[in-house]
N, C-alpha and C positions, 0 to 999 in steps of 0.2 A: 674611937679607934675603929670600931666595926663599920661605921658609916663610911669612913675614909677608905677602908679596904674594899668595901662593896662598890664604891664609886670608881676606884682604880680598876677593879675587875670588869665593871660595866664599860668603862672607857676602852680597856684592852680588847674586850669582845667586839665593841663597835669598830675599833680600828682594824681588827683582823677581818671583819666582814667587808669593810671598805676596800681592802687590798685584794680580796678574792676576784680573780678574773677567770671565768670559764674559757676554755679553749677547745678547739676541735681541729682535726686534720682530715683532709680528704686525700685518698690515694687514687691515682689515676690508673686505669686498666689500659691494656693495649687497645689501640684504635679509638681511644676517647680523646676529645679535644680539651685539654686542660683549661684553656682560656674560656671556652664555652661553658664548661662546668663551673668554673670560678664565678662567672657572671650569673649563672643560674642560682648558685648558693647565695650570692649577694642579694639577688632579687627575693629569694625565699626568706632571708633574714629580714629584709626591709618590710616585707608584708607581715611577718609573724611577730616581730618584737614590738611590744606595746610602747606607745609614745613616751610613757614615764621613764623608760630606761634609755640610757645612752650606750652606744656600742661603737666599736671600731673594728673593722674587718681589715685584716692584713693578708694579702696573698704573698706567700713566700716565693717559691719558684713554681713554674708551670711546665715542668718537664713531663713529657708523655711517658706512659708505661711501656714496658717491653716484655716479651716472652721469649725465653731462650728455648730452642727446640730440644726436646728430651732425647732425640735420636742423634744428636751431634756427637762427633768423636770426642769433643772436649767434655761433654757431659759424661760420656763413658769413662774417660780418664779420671774425672773428678770422683765418680762413683767408686772406681777401683781404688783411688787414693784414700778416700774416706774409709772404705772397708779395711785397707791396710792400717790406717791410723787408729781406728776405733774398734776394729775386730768384728764388725757387722756391717752389712750394706746399709746405705742411707735410705731414709724415707724421703722420696722426692715430693715436695709440696710446692704449690704456687703460693707465693706470699708477696705482699707489697712492701715497698721500701721507698726511701726518699733520697736517692743519690742522683742528682740531675746529670752528672757527667755520663752515667750509664746510657741514657737515651741518646746523648750526643755521640758517644762511640758508635752506636747503632746507626743513627741518622747520617752522620757525617763521614764515618769511616767504613760503615757496613760490616762491623765486627760485633759478635756477641760477647757478652761479659759474663763471667762466672762469679756469682756471689755465694760464698760458702759460709755457713754459720756453724761455729763449733759449740755453741751453747746448748743448754737444755731448756725445755719449756718453762721450768720453774725458776729461771734465772732473773725474771722480772726486768727484762731489758729496758733501759732508759727510765727506770723508776728510781725513787729515792733509796730503795733497798735492793738495788741491782747487785747480783753476785755472778761470779764466774769461777769455776773450780780450777785449781792448778792442774788436776788430772786432765781436764778437757783442754786446757792450754797446751799441755805436753802432747796429748794425742793429736791436737791440731797441728803442731809442729811436724810430727811424723807424717801426717796426711799431706801437709804442704810440700814436704820434701819429695814424697811419692808423686804428687801432682806435677811438680817442676820436672821431675825425671820423665814422667809420661809425656808431658808437653814437648820436651826436648826430643824424645824418641819419635814422636809424631812429626815434628818438624824435620828431623833427619830423614824419615821415610818419605815425606813429601818432596824434599830436595832430591833424594835419590831417584824417585819415580819421575820427577820433572826432567832430570838430566837424561834419563833413559828415553823419555819421549822425544827429546831434542836430537838424539843420535840416530 
């Protein structure tokens, strides 16, 4: 009986090893050419991976990175909205993400995109034990409502000043 159990355990261990697939992601920064970097990563892997291993490289999307100016009126409105929702001003950080449409909005439409995160550093985003507190969800709703109002106010001011310029 012990030999059979040991064999099953060894087979399960071997099977789990075979299923392991390391993965890696590359985030593009502003003014980097994603295709050029993807090709450089492919070349690096080809040179570094020993012949005894097999590998498969898959390039997902190749959207370029963007940087939204901190001094834009939209960023000011977002900061005010976050302060209203969370009770303290946001900490503005540059961080990477992988939402290809954002660079398309910038490249094709010439508009900046606000990406606002309501979570905390310990939320373990995109991990098996990801969490998100109900309180942050509720504060995010309040902040969103403030942001929509601020954006509407800004649009109204823009229309009013544009119509004054025409008269």
